[in-house]
C-alpha positions in Angstrom: 18.9 7.6 29.9 16.7 6.0 27.0 13.5 7.6 26.0 10.5 5.7 25.2 8.8 6.9 22.2 5.0 7.1 22.5 2.3 5.8 19.7 0.8 9.3 19.6 4.4 11.0 19.2 4.9 8.6 16.4 1.5 9.7 14.6 2.3 13.4 15.3 5.5 13.1 13.7 3.9 11.1 10.6 1.3 14.2 10.1 4.2 16.7 10.5 6.3 14.9 7.9 3.2 14.8 5.6 2.5 18.6 6.0 6.5 19.1 5.3 6.1 16.9 2.0 3.0 18.8 0.5 4.8 22.3 1.2 7.9 21.0 -0.4 6.8 19.2 -3.1 3.2 21.0 -4.3 3.3 20.3 -7.9 4.0 16.5 -7.1 1.3 16.7 -4.7 -1.3 18.1 -7.6 -0.1 16.0 -10.1 -1.2 12.9 -7.8 -4.4 14.6 -6.9 -5.2 14.8 -10.4 -4.3 11.2 -11.1 -6.6 10.3 -8.4 -9.5 12.2 -9.4 -8.8 10.7 -13.1 -8.9 7.1 -11.4 -12.1 7.7 -9.4 -14.0 9.1 -12.9 -13.1 6.2 -14.4 -14.2 3.7 -11.9 -17.2 5.9 -11.3 -17.9 5.7 -15.0 -16.7 2.0 -15.9 -17.8 0.2 -12.5 -20.8 2.2 -11.5 -22.6 3.7 -14.4 -21.8 0.6 -16.8 -22.0 -1.9 -14.0 -24.9 -4.3 -15.6 -22.5 -4.3 -18.7 -19.4 -4.6 -17.1 -20.5 -7.2 -14.6 -21.2 -9.6 -17.6 -18.0 -9.3 -18.8 -15.7 -12.5 -17.9 -12.8 -11.7 -15.6 -14.4 -8.5 -14.3 -12.6 -8.8 -11.0 -9.2 -9.5 -12.8 -10.0 -6.0 -14.9 -10.6 -4.0 -11.7 -7.4 -5.6 -10.4 -5.1 -4.6 -13.2 -6.9 -1.2 -13.2 -6.1 -0.7 -9.6 -2.6 -2.1 -10.1 -1.9 0.7 -12.9 -3.3 3.4 -10.9 -1.0 2.1 -7.9 2.0 2.1 -10.4 1.5 5.7 -11.3 1.4 6.8 -7.7 4.6 4.9 -6.9 7.1 7.9 -7.9 4.9 10.2 -5.6 5.4 7.7 -2.5 9.3 7.2 -3.4 9.5 10.9 -3.3 7.8 11.0 -0.1 10.2 8.6 1.7 13.2 10.4 0.2 12.1 14.0 1.3 11.5 12.4 4.9 14.6 10.5 5.2 17.2 12.5 3.0 15.5 16.0 2.9 15.5 15.4 -0.8 12.9 17.1 -2.9 11.7 15.7 -6.2 11.0 18.7 -8.7 9.3 16.9 -11.3 7.0 13.8 -11.6 8.4 11.2 -13.6 7.7 7.6 -14.3 10.6 5.8 -15.1 9.6 2.2 -15.9 13.3 1.2 -16.4 14.2 2.6 -12.8 15.3 -0.3 -10.6 14.2 1.5 -7.5 10.6 1.9 -9.1 10.2 -1.7 -10.1 11.6 -2.7 -7.0 9.3 -0.7 -5.0 6.2 -1.4 -7.1 7.0 -5.3 -7.1 7.2 -5.4 -3.1 4.1 -3.5 -3.0 2.2 -6.1 -5.3 4.0 -9.0 -3.5 2.8 -7.3 -0.2 -0.8 -6.9 -1.3 -0.9 -10.4 -2.6 0.1 -11.7 0.5 -2.6 -9.7 2.4 -5.3 -10.5 -0.2 -5.1 -14.3 -0.8 -6.1 -15.6 2.7 -9.2 -13.3 2.4 -10.2 -14.2 -0.8 -9.8 -18.0 0.0 -11.9 -17.7 3.0 -14.6 -16.0 0.6 -14.5 -19.0 -1.9 -14.5 -21.5 1.1 -17.6 -19.5 2.3 -19.2 -19.4 -0.8 -19.1 -23.1 -1.3 -19.9 -23.9 2.1 -22.9 -21.4 1.6 -21.8 -19.8 5.0 -23.4 -16.6 5.9 -21.1 -13.3 5.3 -20.8 -12.6 8.8 -18.8 -15.7 9.3 -16.7 -14.8 6.1 -15.4 -11.6 8.0 -15.1 -13.2 11.6 -13.2 -15.8 10.0 -10.8 -13.3 7.7 -10.1 -11.0 10.9 -9.5 -13.6 13.4 -8.0 -16.4 11.1 -5.5 -16.5 8.3 -5.8 -12.9 7.2 -5.0 -11.6 10.5 -1.8 -13.4 10.4 -1.1 -12.3 6.8 -1.7 -8.5 7.8 0.7 -8.7 10.9 3.3 -10.1 8.5 2.7 -7.6 5.9 2.7 -4.7 8.8 6.2 -6.1 10.0 7.6 -6.1 6.2 6.1 -2.3 5.8 9.8 -1.1 6.7 11.1 -2.5 3.2 9.6 0.6 1.4 11.5 3.3 2.8 14.7 1.4 2.6 14.0 0.6 -1.2 13.5 4.3 -1.6 16.5 5.5 -0.3 18.6 2.5 -1.8 19.6 1.0 1.5 22.1 -1.4 1.3 20.6 -5.0 2.8 17.0 -3.4 1.9 15.5 -7.1 1.5 12.5 -9.2 2.9 14.3 -11.1 5.7 16.3 -8.1 7.1 13.1 -6.2 7.5 11.3 -9.0 9.1 14.0 -9.5 11.6 14.4 -5.7 12.4 10.7 -5.5 13.2 10.9 -8.1 15.8 9.1 -7.2 18.8 7.5 -4.0 17.2 4.6 -5.6 15.3 1.5 -4.3 17.5 3.4 -0.8 17.6 3.9 -0.7 13.5 -0.1 -1.9 13.7 -1.4 1.1 15.9 0.8 3.6 14.0 -0.8 2.4 10.8 
Protein backbone atom coordinates (compact mmCIF):
# COMPACT_ATOMS: atom_id res chain seq x y z
CA UNK A 1 0.00 0.00 0.00
CA UNK A 2 1.44 3.35 -1.06
CA UNK A 3 1.34 6.20 1.46
CA UNK A 4 0.86 9.73 0.12
CA UNK A 5 3.13 12.29 1.75
CA UNK A 6 1.50 15.65 2.47
CA UNK A 7 3.09 19.06 2.03
CA UNK A 8 2.80 19.72 5.78
CA UNK A 9 4.70 16.54 6.59
CA UNK A 10 7.50 17.65 4.22
CA UNK A 11 7.64 21.09 5.86
CA UNK A 12 7.74 19.45 9.31
CA UNK A 13 10.59 17.23 8.14
CA UNK A 14 12.53 20.24 6.81
CA UNK A 15 12.31 22.03 10.17
CA UNK A 16 13.28 18.86 12.03
CA UNK A 17 16.33 18.47 9.78
CA UNK A 18 17.25 22.12 10.35
CA UNK A 19 17.08 21.59 14.12
CA UNK A 20 19.14 18.39 13.93
CA UNK A 21 21.73 20.15 11.77
CA UNK A 22 22.11 23.04 14.20
CA UNK A 23 22.57 20.61 17.10
CA UNK A 24 25.09 18.48 15.19
CA UNK A 25 27.19 21.37 13.82
CA UNK A 26 26.84 24.39 16.12
CA UNK A 27 30.28 25.80 15.28
CA UNK A 28 29.47 25.89 11.57
CA UNK A 29 26.12 27.52 12.31
CA UNK A 30 27.83 30.15 14.48
CA UNK A 31 30.38 30.85 11.74
CA UNK A 32 27.61 31.34 9.17
CA UNK A 33 25.72 33.56 11.61
CA UNK A 34 28.83 35.74 12.06
CA UNK A 35 29.37 35.89 8.28
CA UNK A 36 25.75 37.03 7.93
CA UNK A 37 26.17 39.72 10.61
CA UNK A 38 29.37 40.98 8.94
CA UNK A 39 27.62 41.04 5.55
CA UNK A 40 24.66 42.97 6.99
CA UNK A 41 26.95 45.52 8.63
CA UNK A 42 28.89 46.10 5.42
CA UNK A 43 25.64 46.44 3.44
CA UNK A 44 24.31 48.87 6.04
CA UNK A 45 27.46 50.98 5.96
CA UNK A 46 28.10 50.92 2.21
CA UNK A 47 24.63 50.96 0.74
CA UNK A 48 22.61 52.79 3.40
CA UNK A 49 24.77 55.36 5.19
CA UNK A 50 26.78 56.19 2.10
CA UNK A 51 24.00 55.68 -0.46
CA UNK A 52 24.25 59.23 -1.88
CA UNK A 53 27.97 58.65 -2.44
CA UNK A 54 27.66 55.03 -3.62
CA UNK A 55 24.55 55.85 -5.67
CA UNK A 56 26.67 58.01 -7.98
CA UNK A 57 29.26 55.31 -8.56
CA UNK A 58 28.99 53.92 -12.12
CA UNK A 59 28.07 50.25 -12.02
CA UNK A 60 26.71 50.38 -8.46
CA UNK A 61 24.26 47.56 -9.17
CA UNK A 62 27.08 45.38 -10.49
CA UNK A 63 29.05 46.14 -7.31
CA UNK A 64 26.08 45.06 -5.17
CA UNK A 65 25.66 41.92 -7.27
CA UNK A 66 29.33 41.00 -6.95
CA UNK A 67 29.25 41.67 -3.22
CA UNK A 68 26.21 39.43 -2.74
CA UNK A 69 27.75 36.71 -4.93
CA UNK A 70 30.85 36.78 -2.71
CA UNK A 71 28.68 36.49 0.38
CA UNK A 72 26.82 33.52 -1.12
CA UNK A 73 30.14 31.90 -1.99
CA UNK A 74 31.12 32.12 1.68
CA UNK A 75 27.86 30.39 2.65
CA UNK A 76 28.24 27.48 0.23
CA UNK A 77 30.38 25.26 2.51
CA UNK A 78 27.65 25.42 5.16
CA UNK A 79 24.88 24.69 2.67
CA UNK A 80 26.81 21.70 1.36
CA UNK A 81 27.44 20.53 4.94
CA UNK A 82 23.69 20.70 5.63
CA UNK A 83 22.90 18.56 2.60
CA UNK A 84 25.59 16.03 3.50
CA UNK A 85 24.34 15.83 7.09
CA UNK A 86 20.68 15.38 6.14
CA UNK A 87 21.37 12.82 3.42
CA UNK A 88 24.47 11.00 4.70
CA UNK A 89 24.47 11.79 8.46
CA UNK A 90 27.96 13.20 7.91
CA UNK A 91 29.03 16.06 10.17
CA UNK A 92 31.53 18.69 9.09
CA UNK A 93 33.71 19.72 12.05
CA UNK A 94 35.36 22.83 10.56
CA UNK A 95 34.28 25.61 8.27
CA UNK A 96 36.61 25.33 5.28
CA UNK A 97 36.40 27.22 2.01
CA UNK A 98 38.35 25.28 -0.60
CA UNK A 99 38.13 27.18 -3.89
CA UNK A 100 39.76 24.18 -5.62
CA UNK A 101 36.99 21.79 -4.56
CA UNK A 102 35.06 20.62 -7.63
CA UNK A 103 31.99 20.04 -5.44
CA UNK A 104 32.04 23.61 -4.08
CA UNK A 105 32.65 25.18 -7.48
CA UNK A 106 29.95 23.09 -9.16
CA UNK A 107 27.49 23.86 -6.35
CA UNK A 108 28.22 27.60 -6.47
CA UNK A 109 28.23 27.70 -10.29
CA UNK A 110 24.85 25.97 -10.43
CA UNK A 111 23.53 28.41 -7.83
CA UNK A 112 24.71 31.38 -9.92
CA UNK A 113 23.24 29.99 -13.14
CA UNK A 114 19.90 29.28 -11.48
CA UNK A 115 19.85 32.78 -9.94
CA UNK A 116 20.51 34.34 -13.33
CA UNK A 117 17.76 32.24 -14.94
CA UNK A 118 15.34 33.48 -12.27
CA UNK A 119 16.48 37.13 -12.36
CA UNK A 120 16.93 37.86 -16.07
CA UNK A 121 13.21 37.88 -16.95
CA UNK A 122 12.47 40.26 -14.08
CA UNK A 123 15.32 42.57 -15.09
CA UNK A 124 14.11 42.47 -18.70
CA UNK A 125 10.58 43.41 -17.61
CA UNK A 126 11.93 46.29 -15.49
CA UNK A 127 13.93 47.66 -18.43
CA UNK A 128 10.95 47.33 -20.77
CA UNK A 129 8.63 49.02 -18.27
CA UNK A 130 11.05 51.91 -17.79
CA UNK A 131 11.47 52.41 -21.52
CA UNK A 132 7.68 52.32 -22.03
CA UNK A 133 7.13 54.41 -18.86
CA UNK A 134 4.70 51.91 -17.35
CA UNK A 135 3.69 52.20 -13.67
CA UNK A 136 5.52 49.93 -11.22
CA UNK A 137 2.31 47.99 -10.49
CA UNK A 138 2.21 46.76 -14.08
CA UNK A 139 5.83 45.64 -13.77
CA UNK A 140 5.04 43.45 -10.76
CA UNK A 141 1.93 41.97 -12.36
CA UNK A 142 3.81 41.22 -15.57
CA UNK A 143 6.77 39.74 -13.67
CA UNK A 144 4.71 37.34 -11.61
CA UNK A 145 2.27 36.24 -14.26
CA UNK A 146 4.58 36.30 -17.24
CA UNK A 147 8.09 35.27 -17.94
CA UNK A 148 9.37 35.37 -14.35
CA UNK A 149 6.75 32.85 -13.25
CA UNK A 150 7.95 30.39 -15.86
CA UNK A 151 11.59 30.97 -14.87
CA UNK A 152 10.81 30.47 -11.19
CA UNK A 153 8.97 27.20 -11.89
CA UNK A 154 11.92 26.02 -13.96
CA UNK A 155 14.31 26.90 -11.13
CA UNK A 156 12.15 25.13 -8.55
CA UNK A 157 12.17 21.97 -10.64
CA UNK A 158 15.97 22.10 -10.82
CA UNK A 159 16.42 22.67 -7.08
CA UNK A 160 17.05 18.96 -6.44
CA UNK A 161 20.32 19.35 -8.29
CA UNK A 162 21.89 20.88 -5.17
CA UNK A 163 21.58 17.92 -2.79
CA UNK A 164 22.77 15.65 -5.60
CA UNK A 165 25.89 17.78 -6.16
CA UNK A 166 26.52 17.99 -2.40
CA UNK A 167 26.66 14.20 -2.02
CA UNK A 168 28.48 13.63 -5.33
CA UNK A 169 25.61 11.59 -6.74
CA UNK A 170 26.23 10.04 -10.15
CA UNK A 171 24.09 11.66 -12.84
CA UNK A 172 23.73 14.95 -10.95
CA UNK A 173 23.03 17.17 -13.95
CA UNK A 174 20.44 19.66 -15.14
CA UNK A 175 18.54 17.33 -17.47
CA UNK A 176 18.22 14.54 -14.89
CA UNK A 177 17.04 17.02 -12.22
CA UNK A 178 14.41 18.38 -14.59
CA UNK A 179 13.25 14.91 -15.63
CA UNK A 180 13.14 13.61 -12.02
CA UNK A 181 10.84 16.45 -10.88
CA UNK A 182 8.28 16.03 -13.66
CA UNK A 183 4.82 16.29 -12.11
CA UNK A 184 6.12 17.66 -8.78
CA UNK A 185 6.56 21.37 -9.60
CA UNK A 186 3.66 22.64 -7.49
CA UNK A 187 4.58 20.41 -4.54
CA UNK A 188 8.14 21.77 -4.63
CA UNK A 189 6.78 25.31 -4.87
CA UNK A 190 4.57 24.80 -1.79
CA UNK A 191 7.41 23.29 0.27
CA UNK A 192 9.85 26.06 -0.67
